[in-house]
N, C-alpha and C positions, 0 to 999 in steps of 0.2 A: 370559451372552451378551447379554442385553438391555442391561446396563450398557455393554458395549463398543459396541453399536450406538448407544446414546444419546450416548456420547462422540464416536463417529465423526460422528454427525449434527451435534453442536455444533461439532466441528472443521471440518466442511464449511461450515457456516453462517458461521463466523468467516473462513474463506478467501474465501467469496463476498463478505462484507462488506468485507474488505480490498481485494479486486479492484474492487469498486464504487467505493470511496474513491479508489484509485489511478487508476482510469479518469476519474473526475471531476476529480481534480487534474491529470492529464495533459492533458485537454481544456482546462481552464482556462489552464494554462501555454501551450498551443499557441495558444489564442485571443488571448492577450496578446502573442504573438510571441516567446516564449522557446523554447529547445530543451528540451522536457519531460524527455527522458532525462537530460541533463546536470544539470538542476535537481533532479530527484528523487534521482539518485545523490549529488549534493552534500548534499542534506538527509539521506539515509540515513547517509552517512559522518560528517557533522558534527553532526547534529541541530540545525543552525542553521535556524530557521524562515524566515529571510529568503530562503532559496532558493525558497520557495513563495509565489506571489502570494496576495493577500487576495481577489482576484477570485473570485466564486462561492463564497466562504467556504472556498476550498481550503486555506488555511493552518490554519484551525481543524479541518478534516476530517482532514488528514494527521496531526494530533496524536493521533488515535484509533487510529493504527496503531502497534503495538509493533514497533520496528525489529528486534529480535532474532528475533521471531516471523516477521516478513516475510522476513528473510534465510534463515531455516531453510526456509521454504516455497519461496523462489526457488531455493535450491540443490537441494532435493528435486525440484522440477519440472524444473530444468535437467538433472539426472542421469537422470530418467525418460524424457526425450525423446531 
């Protein structure tokens, strides 16, 4: 049971980290006048970093997010709501 709890804790921390990164990237894109949703979706679909601005180190940050893991979380959260 302790091992499951530890895994759950690590998983939640990873989700929180990805949310923080996406929030920073979203805000950076918005500040630069881009449509953040379109830009992030473009990046997720293509993995082309040019969809993400370098402003506020957003392009570097988004590379710390595993796209497959992010998509799994997004689908899970969407179906839970």
